[in-house]
N, C-alpha and C positions, 0 to 999 in steps of 0.2 A: 297911418303912423305909430298905432297903438300896437296893431297886428303886426305892422313889418318889425317894430322892437320884439314881440312876443314870439315871432318867427324866428330871429335872433338868436334869443336864449333858446327856443328848442333845437335850432340846428345847433349850435354850443356844445347843449346836454347831449347830443346825437354822438358830435365827435369826440366828448370825454368819457360817452360810454364806449364808443370803439375802440377808443387808445385805451380804457381799462382792460377790455376784453383781449386787444394784442399783448400788454403787459404780461397780463394772468396766462395763455396761452405761451407766450417766450418762456416765463417764469416754469409752467409746467412740462415743455421740452427739456429744459435743464434739468428738473427732476427725475424727470424719467431717464436722461441718460448719464445722470449720477446713479442711479438706481441699476441700470442695466452694464455700467463698467463695474460695479460693486458687484453684481453676478457674476459677469465676466471673470473677475478675481476669484472669487468662489470656486467657479466650475475650473478653472486652471490650477489653481491650488490643490482640489481635489482629485484633478487627474493625474498630477505630480504622486500626490500621497496613496492612491490605489497602483498606480504603476509600480512605486518603490514597494509598497504591501506582497504586490503580487511576486515581485522580483526574490525581493527576502523571504517570502513562504517556499519558493521553488528553491532556490540554494540553504536552505537551511531544515528543509525535509530531506537533501542529497545527504546535508552531513550528518544529521540527527537520525535520520531514518523514521522519524515522525511521519505517521498519515494524517494527523490533524493538520499539521503542517502545510501538507500537499493540499488538502480543502481548503484551508484558509488562504493560500495562493492561488488556488482557480477562483475561490468566489471573488477576492480583490479583480484577479482580470478579466473574470464577466463584467464586473462592473464597471470596470475600468474601458473595456469594449462598449459597451453601453453609453457611458457618457463621451466618448469618444466619437460615436454614431451619432449623437446627440446634436455635437460642437460642430460634426462634419456639415449637417442638414442646417443648423440654424446661426447663421454665423452673427452673434452677439455684436462684434466691433464694428459692423455694416450698420447695424439699428444705431448704435450709437454714434456714431459718425452723422447719418440720418436726422435725429434728430439736436443736434448739435449747431447740424446746417440750416436745419428749421429756426432755430433760435437765433443764429447768425442774421439770418434776413428778417426775421422778425423784428431786431435789435433795430435796424434801418427803419421800417416803416414805422415803427413806436417814435425813434426820434423825428421823424415827418410829423407827425402826428404831436407831439408836442410842440414844433415850431409852428405849426396851424393855429396852435391853440394860442401861442405869444401872440403869432401875426392877427390873430381873428379881430381885432379891432379897427385895425386899417385897411383891411382888406373888403372890397366889397361881395355882396351875398353870390352872385355867380362865378366870381373869384373861389370862393370857401367852398362851392358847392362842385366847382373843377377838381378843387386838390382834394375834397373827401372821395370824391368817386375815383379818382386816379387812389387813392391808397386803398380803397376798398376792394379795388380792383386787383392790386398788390398782393393783401393778403389772401382773397380769394385765389391765386395764383400759387401762393407757398400751401396754401390747405390742400390743394390740389396735387402739388410736385412732392409732398412730404407726406413720411406716416403719421397718422393722426396720436395725441399721446391716450393713455388711457385711464380710467375712473381714478385710480390708484395716485395719479400724479395731480389731478384736479384735487383730490383730497390732501393733498401733502400740502399744495400750496395753500389751499383754503388755511388749512391749521396753522402754517408758517405767518398767513397774513393775520390771521385773531393774534398769536404771539405776537407779533411787530403792533397791533393795533393795541394790546394789553400792554407793553412795554411803554409805548407813545404814550400812553392814559397815565401810567404812572410816572413817567416824565415831567407831563405837564401839572400834575399835580402834585409834584414835587417844586415845580418853579411856580407854581400858584402860592404855594405856602411859603416857602421863602420870599417873593413878593409882598405877602402878607406879613410876614416877621418883619421886613424892611420898612411896610409902610408904617405897623403899628408901634415903630421905636422912634 
């Protein structure tokens, strides 16, 4: 009986750990997609600025007959061309969509893990094992079908969790302080 109880505790801890990893990866996919969207906007705005500079440089060189403006327009045009070639080969928006889709798939799995944890006490071990295995296979499928996140995204998630943890601790201290004040009155 003791070993059976100890097994259930280990099983529950394994499921909690797997759920935490899914939540972490889900958040990392969102952080990476957000960062890529920001990069995409930056690239698009830079393209517009470089195109405007090259056009203005060309037209003002014709009007003012200044060679330096021709050079400035030419350099802006070359930079614009390089940026256009970069965006032609590297489709940032496609990668953003991939990471959003991965996060959406992980959201459903995350919810299934939470449901399994809620139902844990009323299910027998074999049913829990079966559901756990199905969820592990789903996570594996998501990981093999979508791009992985990068280290920077994981660090961003880690910092966000630390901030949230600190904020939670401050709230708990405040609540404890208020309770102590109420008790002492």
